[in-house]
C-alpha positions in Angstrom: -141.2 -125.9 133.6 -142.9 -127.1 130.4 -146.3 -125.7 129.3 -147.8 -129.2 129.8 -146.6 -129.2 133.5 -148.0 -125.7 134.0 -151.3 -126.7 132.4 -151.5 -129.7 134.8 -150.8 -127.5 137.8 -153.3 -124.8 136.8 -156.1 -127.4 136.2 -155.3 -129.1 139.5 -155.6 -125.8 141.3 -158.8 -125.0 139.4 -160.4 -128.4 140.3 -159.1 -128.5 143.9 -160.3 -125.0 144.9 -163.4 -124.8 142.7 -162.1 -122.1 140.3 -164.6 -121.8 137.5 -162.0 -122.2 134.8 -158.3 -122.6 134.3 -158.1 -119.1 132.8 -158.8 -117.6 136.2 -156.2 -119.9 137.8 -153.7 -118.9 135.1 -153.9 -115.1 135.7 -151.1 -114.8 138.4 -148.7 -117.1 136.4 -149.4 -115.3 133.1 -149.0 -111.8 134.6 -145.8 -112.7 136.3 -144.3 -114.3 133.2 -145.3 -111.3 131.0 -144.0 -108.8 133.5 -140.7 -110.7 133.8 -140.4 -110.8 130.0 -141.2 -107.1 129.7 -138.6 -106.2 132.4 -136.0 -108.3 130.6 -136.7 -106.6 127.3 -136.8 -103.1 128.8 -133.1 -103.3 129.7 -131.1 -102.5 132.8 -132.7 -99.1 133.5 -136.4 -99.9 133.5 -138.8 -97.0 133.6 -142.5 -96.9 133.1 -142.0 -95.8 129.5 -139.4 -98.5 128.6 -141.5 -101.2 130.2 -144.6 -100.1 128.3 -142.7 -100.2 125.0 -141.2 -103.6 125.9 -144.5 -105.1 126.7 -146.1 -103.7 123.5 -143.4 -105.5 121.6 -144.1 -109.0 122.9 -145.3 -111.3 120.1 -146.1 -115.0 120.1 -145.8 -115.3 123.9 -147.0 -118.8 124.9 -149.0 -118.8 128.1 -151.0 -121.6 129.7 -154.3 -120.8 128.0 -153.2 -119.1 124.9 -150.7 -117.2 122.8 -150.3 -113.5 123.3 -149.4 -110.7 120.9 -149.2 -107.1 122.1 -148.8 -103.8 120.2 -149.2 -100.1 120.9 -152.9 -100.5 120.1 -153.4 -104.0 121.4 -153.1 -104.3 125.1 -155.3 -107.3 125.8 -152.9 -109.7 124.1 -154.9 -112.8 123.7 -155.1 -114.3 120.3 -158.1 -116.7 120.1 -156.2 -119.0 117.7 -153.7 -119.8 120.4 -156.1 -120.9 123.1 -156.5 -124.6 124.0 -159.1 -126.6 125.8 -158.0 -129.4 128.1 -159.6 -132.0 130.4 -158.3 -134.2 133.1 -158.9 -137.9 132.2 -157.5 -140.6 134.5 -155.4 -138.0 136.3 -153.7 -136.8 133.1 -154.1 -133.6 131.1 -155.7 -134.3 127.7 -155.7 -131.5 125.1 -159.1 -131.3 123.5 -158.4 -128.4 121.2 
C-alpha cells in the first residue's frame, strides 16, 4: 500500500469518526509498522534486548505523518522535517506541506 493510499485512509477515518487529527488515527498503523520492522531487524530469536537494539537502529522510516529516526538516546522518533500537512479537497488528498 502506498503512503498516499494510507494518508487517504487515515484522513477518511479521522473525518468519519471525528478524530481531532490524522496523527491520532495514524498511531495504530505506525506502531504496527515500526514493531514489524523492529522484529524483522531483530532476527529469528527475538528477545526484549534484541528488539530494543533493532528499534533504536531504525532511521528514515516513512510513516503516514512523518519520517522517524531512533537511537539509543532518541526514543520518540519523529523528525519534524519529515511531517506533512494534507487536506481533503473534492474527495482527494492534497498535500499542503
